[in-house]
C-alpha positions as CSV (number, residue, x, y, z in Angstrom):
1,M,-19.0,0.5,5.1
2,R,-19.1,4.0,3.7
3,I,-16.3,6.5,4.1
4,P,-16.0,9.5,1.7
5,P,-12.9,9.5,-0.6
6,E,-11.4,12.6,1.1
7,E,-11.7,11.0,4.5
8,F,-10.2,7.7,3.3
9,E,-7.2,9.7,1.8
10,A,-6.8,11.4,5.2
11,L,-6.6,7.9,6.8
12,V,-3.8,7.0,4.4
13,E,-2.0,10.2,5.3
14,Q,-2.4,9.5,9.0
15,A,-0.9,6.0,8.5
16,L,2.1,7.6,6.7
17,A,2.5,10.2,9.4
18,G,2.6,7.4,12.0
19,L,5.6,5.7,10.5
20,P,8.8,5.7,12.5
21,E,11.1,8.5,11.4
22,E,13.8,6.1,10.2
23,F,11.4,4.5,7.8
24,A,9.8,7.8,6.7
25,D,13.2,9.1,5.7
26,L,13.7,6.2,3.2
27,L,10.5,7.1,1.3
28,E,11.9,10.0,-0.7
29,N,11.0,8.5,-4.1
30,V,7.8,6.7,-3.3
31,A,4.4,7.9,-4.3
32,V,1.5,6.7,-2.1
33,M,-1.8,6.9,-3.9
34,V,-5.4,5.9,-3.4
35,E,-7.4,4.4,-6.1
36,D,-11.0,3.1,-5.9
37,E,-10.4,-0.3,-7.5
38,P,-7.4,-2.4,-8.7
39,D,-6.8,-2.7,-12.4
40,P,-8.2,-6.1,-13.7
41,E,-4.9,-6.7,-15.4
42,D,-3.0,-6.3,-12.1
43,L,-5.4,-8.8,-10.5
44,E,-4.8,-11.3,-13.2
45,A,-1.0,-10.9,-13.2
46,L,-1.0,-11.5,-9.4
47,G,-3.3,-14.5,-9.6
48,I,-6.0,-12.9,-7.5
49,E,-9.2,-14.9,-7.9
50,P,-12.6,-13.1,-8.6
51,D,-13.8,-13.8,-5.0
52,E,-10.6,-12.3,-3.4
53,E,-9.8,-8.6,-2.7
54,L,-6.6,-6.7,-3.2
55,F,-6.2,-4.0,-0.6
56,G,-2.9,-2.6,-1.8
57,L,-0.1,-2.9,-4.3
58,Y,3.6,-2.0,-4.4
59,Q,5.1,-1.2,-7.9
60,G,8.8,-0.6,-8.0
61,V,12.2,-2.0,-7.3
62,P,12.7,-2.9,-3.6
63,L,15.6,-1.1,-1.9
64,A,17.2,-4.5,-1.2
65,D,17.3,-5.2,-4.9
66,R,19.0,-2.0,-6.0
67,D,22.6,-1.8,-6.9
68,T,24.9,1.2,-7.4
69,F,23.8,1.5,-11.0
70,Y,20.1,1.9,-10.1
71,Q,18.5,5.1,-11.3
72,A,14.8,5.7,-10.8
73,A,13.2,7.5,-13.7
74,M,9.8,7.3,-12.0
75,P,9.0,7.0,-8.3
76,D,8.0,3.7,-6.9
77,R,4.3,3.5,-6.2
78,V,2.2,2.2,-3.4
79,I,-1.5,2.0,-4.3
80,I,-4.1,1.7,-1.6
81,Y,-7.5,0.5,-2.9
82,R,-10.4,2.1,-1.2
83,G,-13.2,-0.1,-2.5
84,P,-11.8,-3.5,-1.4
85,I,-10.8,-2.1,2.0
86,L,-14.3,-0.7,2.6
87,R,-16.0,-3.9,1.5
88,G,-13.7,-5.9,3.8
89,C,-14.5,-3.9,6.9
90,D,-17.6,-3.7,9.1
91,N,-16.9,-0.4,10.9
92,R,-14.7,2.7,10.9
93,R,-12.2,1.2,13.5
94,Q,-11.6,-1.8,11.2
95,V,-11.1,0.6,8.2
96,I,-8.5,2.6,10.1
97,R,-6.6,-0.5,11.2
98,E,-6.8,-2.0,7.7
99,V,-5.5,1.2,6.0
100,R,-2.6,1.3,8.5
101,D,-1.8,-2.3,8.0
102,T,-2.0,-2.1,4.2
103,V,0.2,0.9,4.1
104,V,2.8,-0.8,6.3
105,H,2.5,-4.0,4.3
106,E,3.1,-2.4,0.9
107,L,5.9,-0.2,2.2
108,G,7.4,-3.4,3.6
109,H,7.7,-4.6,0.0
110,H,9.6,-1.4,-0.8
111,F,12.1,-2.3,1.9
112,G,12.4,-5.7,0.5
113,L,10.4,-7.7,3.0
114,D,8.6,-10.9,1.9
115,E,5.1,-11.8,3.0
116,D,6.5,-13.8,5.9
117,D,8.7,-11.0,7.1
118,M,6.0,-8.3,7.5
119,P,6.0,-6.7,10.9
120,Y,2.5,-7.9,11.9
């Protein structure tokens, strides 16, 4: 599947724009970024096997784990990986859905949700 980088980034922006307002308001200090491929060190740290793909990654401290002394020097980051998503999808409709699902999944980690608690 081929989608130009600019168009892929627009799909990520659309996914963010489609979030319910109550969630969007809680994303003040979260940077959502698109990268082509995950860092090999991140894959190793997460135990991702060479034949597996990582579509997205949350880096930060979940809201549920923060206490009154928490001060963020840097924003939390959600990274959406273009290459793995495009390799994992057969058509544009699948890409749109996977981008949306991956954005929601990684933001779910920001809100403190575990894999089993994700909204889909």
